[in-house]
N, C-alpha and C positions, 0 to 999 in steps of 0.2 A: 328554152323557147323565148323567141323574140317578141317584145311587146310591140306588135304590129297589127294592122287590120288584116283579118283573115275572113274570107267569105266561105260559108258552109259549102263544101263539095264544088266550089267554083261556080255556084249559081249566080244568077243576075242579080244586081245590086238591089233591085226593087224588092226582093224577097229577103234582104238582110237588114233592112233599116230597123233601128230599135223601136221607133215610135209605132211601126205597124206590124212588128214582128210578134206572133203569139208566144214564141219560145225564146228564151235566152240560154246560151250555152256558155258555162263559166269554166275555163280551163285553170287547173290548180297543179302546176308542175312541181309538186313538192315530194321530197325523198328524204326528209330529215330523220325519221325514226325506223326505217326498215332495218331489219336485223340480219338479212342473208344477202341475196343478190341486189345490188343497187342498179338503179337505172330508170325507175318509174317516174322520175322528173322529166324523162324523155318520151314518156307515153303520149302526151297530148300532140306533141309534134308529129309522131308516127301515126297517130290516129287521124289527124287533119290530112296528112299525106294520102292514106288509104282512102279517105273520103272522097278525094279528088278523081279516084279511079273506080267509083261505085256508081251503078245505075240508080237513078233516083225515082223510078216508078217501082212501087212495091206491088208485086202480083197478087199476093195473097189478099190484101186489103184493097186492092184496085185503086190505090190513091197516090198521089204525088203530094206528100205531107209537106215538103219544103215550101210549097205555095202558101201555106199559113204563115210563113215567115219564120226565119231561124237567125237570130243575132248572136254572134260570137263576141263576147266582151273581152276586154283586155285581161290577161291572166292575173291571178292573185300570185304575187311574187314575194310576199312576206315569208321569211324563213328564218329569222333571227331565233326563234324558239318555237317548239310545237304549240305552246299556248297563245303566242302572238299570231301564228298562222291560223289557228282556230278562230281567234277573235276576228281576224280579217276576212275569213271566209263567211263567218256568221254575219257580219255587217254587209258584206256585198249581196249575199243571198237575201237578207232583210230588205235591202234597198229595191231589188227587183220584185220580190213578193209585194211590196207596198205599191208597186206599179201594176199589179194583177198580171204578171207575167208567169207562164209555166216555166220554173227554173230547173235547169238541169246542169250537172257538173261532170267534168271528166278529169280524173286524176293522172298522175300522183298516186300516192299510196293511200291506204284506206283511212288514215287519220283525218284526211280532209273531209270525210264525212261528219265528223263530230260537230263542227261549226255549223254546216248545213242543217243537220238535224235539230241543233238547238234553235235555229231560226224558224224551221217548220213547226217545231212543238209550239212556238210562241203564237204562231198564226192558226194552227189547227188543234183544237183542244182534245178532238177524239183520234189523234193520229195513230195508225198502224205503221209500223216499220217492217217491211218485208225484206229480209237480208238473204241473198243468194251468195253462198261463200263456202269455202273449203274449211275455214277456221271460225271458231265460236267468237272470237274477238270480245270476250266478256270480262277481262280482267280490269279491276278498278284502277289499277295503274301498272305501269311497266317501265323499268329503267327510269324510275323517279319522275314520271309524268302520267297524268291522266288523259293526256292527248296524244298517246302512242297508237300506232296502228293496231296493237294487240287490245286495245280499249275501244275499238271503234263503235260498238253498240252497247257497251255497258250502261251508259246513261239511259239508253232507249229501253233497256231491260227493266229499269226502275221506274221510268216516267212515261213510257209509251206502251202500246200493244205490240210486242216484239214476236215476229214469227221468223224462224231460221230454217233455211232450206239448203240441203247439199252438204251439211257439216260432216267432216271426217277427220278433223284434226283439232285437239284441244288439251289444255292442261287440266288436271283432275280438280283443281281448285276453282275452276270456272263452273262446275256443276251446280254449286249453290246458288248461282246467279241465273241458272237456266230454267225456264218453263217447259218441262219435259213434254207436256201435251202439245206444244207448239214448236217443237224441233223435229225436223224431218232429216235424219241422219242419211248420208248418201247410200249406205248398204241397205237401208230400208226403202229408198226410193227405187233402186234397181230391182227389177223383177215384180214391181207392184203395179196395180192397175192405175195409171197416171190420171185418168179421169176422176177416180174416186179421191186421190190425193188432192187434186186441183179443187174438187168441190168442198172438201174438208177445210182447205186452207181459206177459201172464198168466204165461208161461213165464219171463220175465225177473225176475218178482217172487219174493222169498222169502216165507215163509208170512205174516209180519207186516208189514202195509202200512199207513203213514200217508199220507193224502192231502192235499195242500195246493192249493187252488184259488184262483188269482187270477182274478177276474171278468173281467178283460181278455182272458182266453183266448178269450172269445166275440167274435164279430164286432161291430164297433162299431155296426152297424145295429140289432142287438138288445140290446146292452149298451153304450150311450154313456155310462152314468154311472160312469165310472172316472176315476182321476187321469190315467192315461196311455193313452187309447183307441188301438187299432191296427186298421187295416183288414185284411181278408184272414183273419178268424178263424174260429172254429169255430161249429158250430150246436148246437141243443139236442140232437138225437139223437145226434151225434158224441160229445158229452161224456157224456150219460147212458148211451149204449151202452157205452162204456168203463167207467164206474163200475159198471154192472150186471155186466159180466163179471168184473171184479176182485173184486167183492163175493161173487159165486157160487163162486169158485175159491180164494179167499184170506181170511185173517183179518184185516179192516181194524180196527185198533186205535184209530184216532182220526182226525180230520180238522179242518181249518180252511177257512173261505171268508174272503177278504179283498179290500179295494180297491173296496167299494161307495162311490162319491162321489154322493150323492143329489142329484137335480135336482127341486126342488119342483113344476116344471111337466110332469114326466113320471114317473109312478109305476110304469110297466111294468117298468123294470129292477129296482126295489126288490122287486117281487113275483116276478121271475125268481129273485132271490137266495133269497128265502123258499121258494119252490118247490124249488128246487135242494137246499137244506139238507134239507128235509123228504123229498125223493125219495132222496137219499143215505142218509139215516137209516133209510128204509124198507127200502132195499137191504141195509144192514149188519145190521139186526135183523129181518129178514123171518122167520127161523126162531123168533124170540122173540116175535113179535107176536101180537095177538089177531085 
């Protein structure tokens, strides 16, 4: 991804200026620790291209959330080590949190969330981390690093209120780091009353919620473009229904989307990622939108 000025969805410059934008979007095109299919470093570029082909009026919320301002920052390009990348992300997120921006990120692989979560924990003492994902990502370290994509929420399990939704792949060693009362395995979600699950999750959240979405949470039939696709996943309404419920009742302070590994022959997953980002932003800022 080139380090150049990008305007969200091709919107007018007046809605992209940093000073007046409610939201900042930080691209992190990093793919340093992925262990199967490589290419998530190309995710942000594919995401931005899909945004250019998306309608910017959200029917469900009756809003044009882009008018609150969305500023895309220069990408985080540090990739010498996972630890250096994590530090760079943390510093950049912190700088924008200190300016009272709604900070969002698009990866890159899931390890990019570690630095973001460190920054958010420093600002929000009561933080809940809502992880929507196929994988538990609870390993203390993997391949000699605690900043590996397989460790994305380990620190959050120890230092924040972690809720996991859509999980269907994990190593048995991760069970000891898991709060079973706040884990919603994919096979338990399917066939269950979605409203009851949403209500239970909302009750488990503290007021301040950070949402991290690994796109492999979706079933691989609709989201094949990830580094580690898993069958038996979630559908669009299961994910957006939960996001809407949380945004209606809690203060969503930031979020990230990760693990888009684009396929040049299938653009639909890129568009799903773009639509999901904008849908979630529309939920978060519904009461501030025009």
